[in-house]
C-alpha positions as CSV (number, residue, x, y, z in Angstrom):
1,M,-7.3,-39.1,78.2
2,S,-7.3,-39.1,74.5
3,A,-4.2,-38.8,72.5
4,G,-3.6,-35.5,70.7
5,P,-2.5,-35.1,67.1
6,G,0.8,-36.8,66.5
7,T,0.8,-38.3,70.1
8,P,1.0,-42.1,70.4
9,T,-1.8,-43.8,72.3
10,R,-0.6,-44.1,75.8
11,Q,-0.2,-47.4,77.6
12,P,-2.3,-47.4,80.8
13,V,-0.3,-46.7,84.0
14,G,-0.8,-50.1,85.4
15,A,-0.2,-52.1,82.3
16,G,3.1,-53.7,81.1
17,S,6.5,-52.5,82.2
18,L,7.2,-49.2,83.8
19,V,10.0,-48.6,81.3
20,A,7.5,-48.8,78.4
21,A,5.0,-46.5,80.2
22,V,7.7,-43.9,80.9
23,E,8.9,-44.0,77.3
24,D,5.3,-43.6,76.2
25,R,5.0,-40.4,78.2
26,L,8.4,-39.1,77.0
27,T,7.5,-39.8,73.4
28,G,4.2,-38.0,73.8
29,F,5.9,-35.0,75.4
30,F,8.3,-34.7,72.5
31,A,5.4,-34.7,70.1
32,T,3.9,-31.7,71.9
33,R,7.0,-29.7,71.4
34,R,7.0,-29.9,67.6
35,E,4.6,-27.1,67.1
36,I,6.9,-24.8,69.1
37,V,10.1,-26.1,67.5
38,E,9.3,-26.2,63.8
39,P,9.0,-22.4,63.3
40,L,12.6,-22.0,64.3
41,G,13.7,-24.0,61.3
42,P,15.6,-27.2,60.5
43,V,18.7,-26.5,62.5
44,F,16.8,-26.3,65.8
45,T,14.5,-29.2,64.7
46,A,17.5,-31.4,64.1
47,A,18.9,-30.5,67.6
48,T,15.6,-31.4,69.3
49,E,15.6,-34.7,67.3
50,A,19.1,-35.4,68.6
51,L,17.8,-34.8,72.2
52,E,14.8,-37.0,71.6
53,S,17.0,-39.8,70.2
54,F,19.4,-39.4,73.2
55,V,16.6,-39.7,75.7
56,L,14.8,-42.6,74.0
57,R,17.8,-44.6,73.0
58,G,17.8,-46.7,76.1
59,G,18.3,-46.7,79.8
60,K,16.7,-48.4,82.8
61,R,14.6,-45.4,83.7
62,T,15.9,-45.7,87.3
63,R,14.8,-42.2,88.5
64,P,11.2,-42.4,87.4
65,A,11.0,-45.9,88.8
66,F,12.1,-44.8,92.2
67,A,9.7,-41.8,92.1
68,W,6.8,-43.9,91.0
69,T,7.5,-46.6,93.6
70,G,7.8,-43.9,96.2
71,W,4.3,-42.7,95.3
72,L,2.8,-46.2,95.3
73,G,4.6,-47.0,98.6
74,A,2.8,-44.1,100.3
75,G,-0.4,-46.0,99.7
76,R,-1.5,-44.7,96.3
77,D,-2.9,-46.8,93.5
78,P,-2.3,-46.9,89.7
79,E,-6.1,-46.4,89.3
80,D,-5.9,-43.1,91.2
81,P,-7.3,-40.2,89.2
82,Q,-3.9,-38.4,89.6
83,A,-1.8,-41.5,88.5
84,E,-1.4,-40.3,84.9
85,A,-0.2,-36.9,86.0
86,V,2.1,-38.4,88.6
87,L,3.7,-40.8,86.1
88,T,4.2,-37.9,83.7
89,A,6.0,-35.8,86.3
90,C,8.1,-38.8,87.3
91,S,9.1,-39.4,83.7
92,A,10.4,-35.8,83.4
93,L,13.3,-37.0,85.6
94,E,14.7,-38.6,82.4
95,L,15.1,-35.1,80.9
96,V,17.1,-33.9,83.9
97,Q,19.2,-37.0,83.5
98,A,19.8,-36.2,79.8
99,C,20.9,-32.7,80.7
100,A,23.4,-34.1,83.3
101,L,24.8,-36.8,81.0
102,I,25.2,-34.5,78.0
103,H,27.0,-31.9,80.1
104,D,29.0,-34.5,82.0
105,D,30.4,-35.9,78.7
106,I,31.6,-32.5,77.8
107,I,33.1,-31.8,81.2
108,D,34.8,-35.2,81.2
109,S,35.9,-35.1,77.6
110,S,34.0,-38.5,77.1
111,R,33.7,-39.5,73.5
112,T,31.0,-42.1,73.9
113,R,27.8,-42.6,75.8
114,R,25.9,-45.9,75.9
115,G,27.9,-47.2,72.9
116,F,27.1,-44.1,70.7
117,P,29.0,-40.9,70.1
118,A,28.4,-38.4,72.8
119,V,26.2,-35.5,71.7
120,H,29.1,-33.0,71.4
121,V,31.1,-35.6,69.4
122,D,28.1,-36.2,67.1
123,Y,27.9,-32.5,66.4
124,E,31.6,-32.1,66.0
125,Q,31.4,-34.8,63.3
126,R,28.5,-33.1,61.6
127,H,30.6,-29.9,61.4
128,L,33.5,-31.9,59.9
129,D,31.3,-33.8,57.4
130,R,29.8,-30.6,56.0
131,Q,33.2,-28.8,56.0
132,W,31.8,-25.8,57.9
133,V,34.0,-22.9,59.0
134,G,35.4,-22.6,62.4
135,D,36.6,-25.1,65.0
136,A,34.5,-28.3,64.8
137,A,35.2,-29.4,68.4
138,Q,34.1,-26.0,69.7
139,Y,31.0,-26.1,67.6
140,G,30.1,-29.6,68.9
141,T,30.6,-28.4,72.5
142,S,28.5,-25.3,72.0
143,V,25.6,-27.1,70.5
144,A,25.7,-29.9,73.1
145,I,25.6,-27.4,75.9
146,L,22.5,-25.8,74.4
147,I,20.9,-29.2,73.9
148,G,21.6,-30.1,77.6
149,D,20.1,-26.8,78.6
150,L,17.0,-27.5,76.5
151,A,16.6,-30.9,78.3
152,L,16.5,-29.2,81.7
153,A,14.1,-26.5,80.5
154,W,11.8,-29.1,79.0
155,A,11.9,-31.1,82.2
156,D,10.3,-28.1,83.9
157,D,7.8,-27.9,81.0
158,M,6.9,-31.6,81.3
159,T,6.2,-31.3,85.1
160,R,4.3,-28.1,84.7
161,D,2.0,-29.6,82.0
162,A,1.6,-33.0,83.7
163,G,-1.8,-32.2,85.1
164,L,-1.0,-32.4,88.8
165,D,-3.6,-31.0,91.1
166,A,-2.8,-27.8,93.0
167,G,-2.0,-29.6,96.3
168,A,0.3,-32.1,94.7
169,Q,2.0,-29.4,92.6
170,A,2.6,-27.3,95.8
171,R,4.2,-30.3,97.6
172,F,6.2,-31.3,94.6
173,A,7.7,-27.9,93.6
174,P,10.2,-27.5,96.4
175,V,11.5,-31.0,96.1
176,W,12.0,-30.6,92.4
177,A,13.8,-27.3,92.9
178,A,16.1,-28.8,95.6
179,M,17.0,-31.7,93.3
180,R,17.9,-29.4,90.4
181,T,20.1,-27.3,92.6
182,E,21.8,-30.3,94.2
183,V,22.7,-32.0,90.9
184,L,24.3,-28.8,89.6
185,G,26.0,-28.2,92.9
186,G,27.3,-31.7,92.9
187,Q,28.7,-31.3,89.4
188,L,30.5,-28.1,90.4
189,L,32.0,-29.9,93.5
190,D,33.2,-32.6,91.2
191,I,34.9,-30.1,88.8
192,H,36.4,-28.2,91.7
193,G,37.7,-31.5,93.3
194,E,39.6,-32.4,90.2
195,A,41.0,-28.9,89.7
196,G,41.9,-28.3,93.3
197,G,43.3,-31.8,93.9
198,D,41.2,-32.6,97.0
199,E,42.2,-36.2,97.6
200,S,40.2,-36.8,100.7
201,V,37.5,-39.5,101.1
202,A,35.2,-36.9,102.7
203,A,35.3,-34.7,99.6
204,A,34.6,-37.7,97.2
205,M,31.7,-38.8,99.4
206,R,30.2,-35.3,99.4
207,I,30.3,-35.3,95.6
208,N,28.6,-38.7,95.5
209,R,26.0,-37.4,97.9
210,Y,25.0,-34.5,95.8
211,K,26.0,-35.3,92.2
212,T,24.5,-38.7,92.2
213,A,22.6,-39.9,95.2
214,A,20.3,-36.9,95.6
215,Y,18.9,-36.9,92.1
216,T,19.1,-40.6,91.4
217,I,17.3,-42.1,94.3
218,E,16.8,-39.8,97.4
219,R,14.9,-36.9,95.7
220,P,12.9,-39.2,93.3
221,L,11.6,-41.1,96.3
222,H,11.0,-37.8,98.1
223,M,9.2,-36.6,95.1
224,G,6.9,-39.6,95.0
225,A,6.2,-39.2,98.7
226,A,5.5,-35.5,98.3
227,L,3.1,-36.1,95.4
228,A,1.3,-38.7,97.5
229,G,1.1,-36.4,100.5
230,A,3.0,-38.9,102.6
231,H,3.6,-38.6,106.4
232,P,6.9,-36.9,107.3
233,E,8.2,-40.1,108.9
234,L,7.9,-41.9,105.6
235,V,9.6,-39.0,103.8
236,A,12.5,-39.2,106.2
237,A,12.8,-43.0,105.8
238,Y,12.7,-42.7,102.0
239,R,15.4,-40.0,102.1
240,E,17.7,-42.1,104.4
241,F,17.2,-45.1,102.2
242,G,17.7,-43.1,99.1
243,T,20.9,-41.3,100.3
244,D,22.6,-44.6,101.3
245,I,21.6,-46.5,98.2
246,G,22.4,-43.6,96.0
247,I,25.9,-43.3,97.4
248,A,26.4,-47.1,97.2
249,F,25.2,-46.9,93.6
250,Q,27.9,-44.3,92.7
251,L,30.6,-46.3,94.5
252,R,29.6,-49.3,92.4
253,D,29.8,-47.0,89.3
254,D,33.3,-45.8,90.4
255,L,34.5,-49.4,90.5
256,L,32.9,-50.0,87.0
257,G,34.7,-46.9,85.8
258,V,38.0,-48.7,86.4
259,F,37.2,-52.4,86.3
260,G,34.1,-52.5,84.1
261,D,33.6,-54.3,80.8
262,P,33.1,-51.7,78.0
263,A,30.4,-54.0,76.5
264,V,28.4,-53.5,79.7
265,T,29.2,-49.9,80.6
266,G,29.2,-48.4,77.1
267,K,32.5,-46.5,77.9
268,P,36.1,-47.5,77.3
269,S,37.7,-49.4,80.2
270,G,39.6,-47.1,82.6
271,D,37.9,-43.9,81.4
272,D,37.6,-42.6,85.0
273,L,41.4,-42.8,85.3
274,R,41.9,-40.9,82.0
275,E,39.4,-38.3,83.1
276,G,41.2,-37.9,86.4
277,K,38.1,-38.5,88.5
278,R,38.8,-38.1,92.3
279,T,36.6,-41.0,93.3
280,V,36.3,-42.7,96.7
281,L,38.3,-45.6,95.2
282,I,41.2,-43.3,94.3
283,A,41.0,-41.5,97.7
284,E,41.0,-44.8,99.6
285,A,44.0,-45.9,97.5
286,L,46.0,-42.7,98.0
287,Q,45.3,-42.7,101.7
288,R,46.8,-46.2,102.0
289,A,49.6,-45.6,99.5
290,D,50.8,-42.4,101.3
291,Q,51.3,-44.5,104.5
292,T,52.7,-47.7,103.1
293,N,53.8,-47.4,99.4
294,P,55.0,-44.0,98.2
295,S,55.9,-45.4,94.7
296,A,52.3,-46.6,94.3
297,A,51.0,-43.2,95.4
298,M,53.2,-41.5,92.8
299,L,52.1,-43.8,90.1
300,I,48.4,-43.1,90.8
301,R,48.9,-39.3,91.0
302,T,51.0,-39.2,87.8
303,S,48.6,-41.4,85.9
304,L,45.3,-39.7,86.8
305,G,44.1,-37.5,84.0
306,T,46.5,-38.8,81.4
307,D,45.8,-41.0,78.3
308,V,46.8,-44.2,80.0
309,T,47.1,-47.3,77.7
310,P,45.2,-50.5,78.3
311,E,48.4,-52.0,79.8
312,Q,48.8,-49.1,82.2
313,V,45.1,-49.4,83.2
314,A,45.8,-53.1,84.0
315,D,48.7,-52.1,86.1
316,L,46.7,-49.5,88.0
317,R,43.9,-52.0,88.6
318,T,46.5,-54.3,90.3
319,V,47.8,-51.4,92.4
320,L,44.3,-50.3,93.5
321,T,43.5,-53.9,94.4
322,D,46.8,-54.6,96.2
323,L,46.4,-51.5,98.3
324,G,43.1,-52.7,99.6
325,A,41.1,-49.8,98.1
326,V,38.8,-52.1,96.1
327,D,37.9,-54.1,99.2
328,A,37.4,-50.8,101.2
329,V,34.9,-49.6,98.6
330,E,33.1,-52.9,98.5
331,Q,32.8,-52.8,102.3
332,R,31.3,-49.3,102.1
333,I,28.8,-50.5,99.5
334,T,27.8,-53.4,101.7
335,S,27.5,-51.2,104.8
336,L,25.5,-48.5,103.1
337,T,23.1,-51.1,101.5
338,E,22.5,-52.7,104.9
339,Q,21.8,-49.4,106.5
340,A,19.4,-48.4,103.7
341,L,17.5,-51.7,103.9
342,T,17.2,-51.4,107.7
343,A,15.6,-47.9,107.3
344,L,13.3,-49.2,104.6
345,D,12.2,-52.2,106.6
346,A,11.3,-50.0,109.6
347,S,9.3,-47.5,107.4
348,T,5.6,-47.4,106.8
349,A,5.9,-48.0,103.1
350,T,3.6,-50.7,101.7
351,D,4.9,-54.2,101.7
352,D,4.8,-54.3,97.9
353,A,6.9,-51.1,97.7
354,K,9.4,-52.5,100.3
355,R,9.9,-55.6,98.2
356,Q,10.2,-53.5,95.0
357,L,12.6,-51.0,96.6
358,R,14.7,-53.8,98.1
359,D,15.1,-55.5,94.6
360,M,15.9,-52.1,93.0
361,A,18.5,-51.4,95.7
362,L,20.2,-54.7,95.3
363,A,20.2,-54.4,91.5
364,A,21.7,-50.9,91.6
365,T,24.5,-51.9,93.9
366,A,25.3,-55.4,92.5
367,R,28.8,-56.3,91.5
368,A,29.0,-56.5,87.7
369,Y,32.6,-56.7,86.7
């Protein structure tokens, strides 16, 4: 396939790292949008450039990697005539991720993302720098919402224009639709959980299942299997593996949200506490504190969602650890990872894919604080 005007020459699917290959496809896709964008003028062009910068700024490309590995694991080959189309469709997951992150930062009032100002903060500052009329924060939020919406719309465009054959597209479409619905539903459950004060472990696990696990690992693997026309037994094994590892991945992220090094996470230490996130870690701590340490329970409840200082974060870390909540979450991560790897080992995925998925699972759930 020759590169069109303004489109970089693409790295072959089987060459180099997958991260580079995904970024080639994303860069090429953004180039195809310029003809549509430019007639709308410099304001919209600048917004699309902000989205492109956000998407290409970095990241492990976890979701495309799971989707692509799922496709290969079903017995497909990088030299397959559909490989280019499949990798392009897999790469579109990064645009879904961009939508989720941009909107999540607004919802959580997060000021940074990956060490840079969040999109809504960037546009708030642009408003302030130019001394425009109106409320700068509201302007930044409004623009970021639209940029996030654009990312989701363009994800659909990228999959539609990927070049999938009719059979692959028919198998792919319902999985893609389910994933989009689940990630939005999971976000709503998260917002409702914080507002409604549901402190149960079950509620926190449900949010993890749909807000993170479904679109991070389970559905990408399902997508790869669907594109390959895999047997239903392999689809089921992928989904079991993906659900368990996806939840374990979020549990690890929950721990990093309280104990993580800002240099590694790109977000201030203790941000999850300031945002009042009703994570499994917090649910486990409150469950124990209500039974054995009412003062600790009160401290946690009165601290969540407030602008806690670094010293208060350190105190809360000690409380969460002493209550046994950290160990409980670590045990859940271990158990879920073991269950996932058992399902993977018993599956009909290729040996190479099993090895790759095992490595990816362990990397996603590894302790890093």
